[in-house]
N, C-alpha and C positions, 0 to 999 in steps of 0.2 A: 290067085294067091289067098291062102287061108289066113284069116285074122289071128293075130296072137292074143291069147287071154292073159291077163295080168293077175296076180293073186296076192300082191302086197304093195299097193300104191295107194297112200292116203293123200287126199287133197284138202287142205284146210282153206275155208273162205272166210275172211275176217271182216267184221263191220265195226262201227264206233263202239258198240257195247263191249267188244274185247278189250279195248283200252281204257274203260271206265274206271277199272281198279288202280290204274296208274294216275288218276286224277283229271283225265282228259274228259271234255264235255261230250254228251250224247247230243245228237243232232237237235233234239227239242230244247236243249239248254244252250246251244252254242252262241246264240245272239246276245244272251244276257251276260255270257261270259266274255264276249267281245266288248260289250260296254264296261265291263269291269276292267279289261285289259287297257282300254284308253286311258283310265286313270292311272294305272300302275305304270304305263309307258311314259306318262308325263313325270312321274316320280323318278324313273330311271335316268333320264337325260341323255341326250345324244341319239335319240330314237323318234325324231321328229317326223321322218318319212313314213314310219309305220302308223304314227298318230294321225297323219293326214290322210293315210290309206283307209284307216278304221272310220274317220270322219265322212269320207266320201261314201263309204258303203253304208253306213247308217243314214246318210242322206238320202242315198238311192232306196233304202229300205222304206223310207217314208213316202218317196214318190211312187214306189211299187205298189203301195197299199192301195192305190186308185185301180190298178189292174186287177186287183184281188176282187173287186166288186163285179168284174165282168167275166172272169174265170176263175176256176177253183185253184187258187194260188196261196200257198201259205208262207207269207213274207217273213215269219219267225223261223222258217226252215232254211238254213244257211245253204243246203244244196240247192233247193228251188231258187234262192235268190242268186247264187252263183250261176245256175243255169240261164236264168233271165238276164243276167248282166252279160253273160258271153254272146248271147243273141242280140244285144242291143246296139252293137256297131260303136260303142262309146270306148275309144281306145284308152282313155285315161282311167275309166271304171274297170276296164278289162285288166289293167296294170295293177289297180288298186286292190282288187279282190283277192288274188293270192297272197299279197302282202299283209292284208287284214286278218286273213285265216292264219296264216304262218304265225303272225305275232300273237294271236289268241292262243294258239296251241303252245307256242314259247311260254306264255304268261302261265297257262294252266299247269304245264309240267314243272316250270320253275317254283310255282307256288304250292304245288302238291306236297303233302306231308309224307315223309318216308312211311313204308308199311310198317304198321305196328307190330311189335314182336310176335303177338299171338297170330298174326296173318303170315308170318315167315313159315316155311316148312323145314322141318327137322329132318335132315338126311343123314342115314346112317351108311357107311361104306365098309365093306368087309373084304378081307384078303385081296386088296388091290394096292400093293405096296409102292408102285410107281405113281399112282394117283395123286394129282394136286388139286386142291379146292380153287375154284375161281376167287379173284381178289374180293368180289362183292358178298362172299359168303362169310358169316360171323360165328362166333362161339355159340354152341347150342343153349337153348333155354335151361333154366334151372332144374325143370323136372327130368329133363333129359340128363343132365350132368349127375343129379341124384341117382337115376337108374343105372348110369355106367358105373358109379362108384359101388353101387350094390350088386354089380355083376349082372342086371337085368337087361342091359343093352350091349350087344357085341359090336365090335369094330369101332371105327372113328366117327363121330357125329359132328354135323355142322348145321347152322342155321342159315337157310337159303331163301332169298327174295322170292316172292311169288312168280314173276314173270320168268326167273330162271327155270323154275319147275315146269311151268306150262310150256315154254319153248323147248325146254329139255326133252320133254316127252314127245313133242312133235318132231323134233329134229334128231332123235336117236342119240342123245347125249348120254342118257342112263343106261340104254340098251340098244346097242346098234342093229340087233335083229339078224335076219338071214341075208343071204347073198341078193335075194329078188327085192329087198325092202327099198322102197323110194317114198320120199315125202316132198310135197309142194304146198308153199304157203302163197295163196292169192289174196292180197288185202286191198281193200278200198280205202283205207286209212292213210293220211299224209304223214303221220308221224314216224319216228325212227325207233319206236320200242323194239320191234323185232330185231333190226339190225345190231342195235346196241347191245341186245342181250346175247345175240349169237357171238358178237365180238368178245364179251365177257366169258363166255363159255368156251371160246376159241373153237368154234364150229365153222368149217369152211361153207361158203354160201356163194350164190351168184344171183344177179338180177334177171336171170334168164337171158342174158346177152353174152356174146363172145367178149372176152377182155379187150380185143383190139378195136371194138366199137365204143369204148368208154374211155373218157379222159378222166383220170384221178387226181384232183387237186393235192397239193402237199399237205393239207390238213386231213386228208383221208387215207393217210399212210396205213392205218390199223386196218381199215376196210380192205385196202389194196393187198395186204399181206394175206388176208384171209379168202380174198376173191378166188373162186375156182369153179369152173364149169361143172366139175364133178361133184360139188356140194349141193346142198338143200337150195333148191330154187325158191327165191323170194320175189314174187311178181306183183308189182305195185301198179294196179291199173289206173289210179287216179293221181299218179306222180308221187313226189316226195319232198320233204323238206329240206333234204340235202342233195336234190337234183337241180341241175339247170340246163337249159337246151334252148336253142333258136332254130327256127325252121327258115327255108329260104324267103317266104313272104315277110317275115318278122325281120330277117336281116335286111332285106331291101327297105323297109319301113324305117329302120334305124339309119340306114345310109342317108335317106331323105331329111330325116331330123337333124343329123349331123351337120349337113349341108346347110340347113335353115338356121339352126341355133349355135352350132359349133360343139366341138366335144366337151370343153370344159363345162358348159352351161348345162348339158345333160348329164354330165358325170356328177355336177353338184346337185343335180335333182335326185341323186341317191339310187337310181336303177342300176347303174354300173359304175365302177370306178373309172376314172380317165384312163388308167392303164388298160383296164378291160375293153374299153371303147377302142383304143388305138389298135389293141391285139385283134379285136373283131374285124376292124376295117382293113387290116393288113392281110386279112384271111387266115389268121392263126388258128381259129376254131372252125372245124368243118361243120356245115350245117347238117341238121337230122342226127347229130351225134349227142351223147349223154355225157355231161360233166357231174362227177360225184364230189361232194364236199364231205368234210368230217362230220358236220352237223349244221343245224339251223344257225345263221349268223356268221358263218365262214365265207359265204358267197353272195351273189346277187339275189334278187327276188327269185324264189324257188319255182320250179316247174311243177303246177298244180293244174289238174284237168277237171273241169266240171262234170257231173254225171249226166250229160246230155247226149243227143243225137250228134252234137257237133264235136265229135272227137277226132283226133288226128290218127290216122292209120299209115303214116309214112315213116321212115327213119327207124330209130331205136323203138320208138313207141308203138309201131305196128308189130315190131317183133316181140314185145311184151305180150301183146294180145295173142299172137300166134303161139307163143310158148304156153299161154294159159289155155287155149283151145286143146292144144296137144296133151297137156297134162290131164285134162278132163276126159280125153278119149281113152285114157289107159287108167283112169282111177277105179281103185276096188272100192273105197269109201270116200264120199264127200261129206264133210263136216263143216257146217255153216255156223259159225259163232259170232253172236251179236250184231247180226245183219238182218234187217227187216224187209229187205227187197223192196226199196221205195219205187214208187211208180215213176219217178223222174229218170231212174236208170234203166232206160229201155234196153241198153246194150247188155246188160246182165242177162236178160232173157235170151238174146241171141247168142251170147257167150255159152250158156248152158245148153242151147239146142245144138249149136255146131259142135260142142265138145262131146255131149252125151248121145248124139244121134247114131255114132259109129261105135259107141262103147259096148263091148260084150262082156266086160269085166265086172260091172257095178254090182255091188251087193247091198250097200246101205247108203241112204242120203240122210244125215241127221240135221236137223235145225235145233240149235241150242240158243234159246233166248228167254230170259226171265219175263219179258213183257207177255208172253203166252199165259201168264197167271191172270192178266186182266182181260176180261171177256171181250171188250171192245177192241183191244189190240189185237187179241187172238183171232177174232173174226176178219180184221183187215188183212192181217197176215195170211190166213188161210185163203181168203178171197184171191189175193195175188197169186197164190200157188196153185189153187184148184178151181178157180172161178172160170167163167167163159173164156177169159183171155189169160187164164193161168199158165205156169210154167209147166205144171205136171198133170197127168191123168190121174183121176181119183182112184182108179183100181191099183196103182203103185203103193198108195197109202193102205189100201185093204190087204195087200200082199206083204206089208211090213217092209217093203223097200224103203219108203219114206217114214221117218219116225221124227216125233216132236219131243223134245226135252225142255222144259220149262214151265208146264202146267202148275208145278209147286213152286215156282219162283228159282229154279235151278239156273245158275249162271256159269260162267267161265271155270270158276273156282270148283264148283261142284261137279262140272263135267270132267275135269282132270283128277278129282280126288275121290268122287263117289261112284254110285250113290250110296249115301249113309243109311242104308236100309238093310237090316239083318236078313230080310227075306229076298234081297236081290241075288240073281243067280251068279252074277259076275260084275266087276267094275265096268265102267264105260271105256277104260283104257284097254281092258281085255276085248271088250266088243269090237273095237276098231283094231285090234291086233297090235296094241302098244303097251304091254305090261312093263312094269318098272324094271323087272329082272326076267332074265330068260326062263322059258317054261321048265327046263330040266331042274331048276333049283326050288328048294322048299324053304320054309321059314327059318330053319336053322343054319342054312348056308348061303342064302340070297345075296349076292353082291351088293345090291342097293335096296334099301327100303326107306320108308318116310313115315313121318308122324305129323298130322296136321292138327292135333288136339291132344291134350294131357291124357285122355282115356284111351287114345289110340296106341296100341302096343307096338305098332311098326307093320305097316303094309308092304308087302313086297311084290305084288302082282298088279 
């Protein structure tokens, strides 16, 4: 059987750097933000369980410092700490870690300032009478309004939040492309920025699982309404703040704890409500399935997975990994945004190897990371990619298959809007086959155009 070549499948791999503009912490800053979150939670009231969880994690971090004297362990790196905790055999710590991480991300997102006006994208829409802007879009900035008044800007213009623009480009919101177009987002982040944005844009998506393998909580009605196996795949390899799941061994552990302590005592502990415990014990939830909630805080402790060898490859979680491998096998372009390929995540190496070994369609692998501007960080990343135990062969870089974007500090924003260089032959969007408007349109009749700064007269490609 002859392998099929694919010509229009982009796979985006997202790391913590992708969420930085939303105010979420990078790995190097996470533990400090966790300390800040502890004080914030105390002021909120009613969040004692999360406070206790953070206290346990910070105490564990102190004890783990002793191990760092014997092995190369960075205890200020939350992923390394999470990995160590998962291997410790301490059940209470294992339960505390996801709670502490989730509470920290919740704190960071709730405390994040809205995007400043100048960071919002000005979007012009021409000759699309039935089109309606998302509820998150606002009136355009004064310089756009003035240009519209003077007749210098055609169509209707709106002010669009940054992530609506980024996700809109990735998911075909602005330009659906041709019949072969396919897009997949693989993310290592726990947050719900992507699905929240897809929901605002009303773009159908799936978690890479059949709908009959997922239980949607009543708080997730808006997600359920958009959930479609034919939509863009959002594959969350490390779990999510709005996921919950139990596996057979965990269910059995809960049964034993209930027998020893009783349902009410455990429910009061905050891991599950009494109703959820009773539902579990009645066999109401099938193990190995995923329950999706509307967001963090709507359900029990979220299902988060540490970036270690000790991953679970059964049930729905194994299907997420299988879907990721399948996506990489047919990828035309792989775009890695804000992910530094940490040494702790060995499975990323095998994920890429399994996915790309049979790929006959691959044209480009783009690493987009502003950390490349720092010489030390750049050397570390390049060593992980091209060193003796690296992911790729050096000749792929020489052939131009693998390309780095970030030597001048380019970040997610610059990737989706730039390069802002008059000598650049084309935009990054065009490089990966995702122009804002279809190729047959010119500046005068393009259905969508954007402006990210006052001097930008309206880019349409």
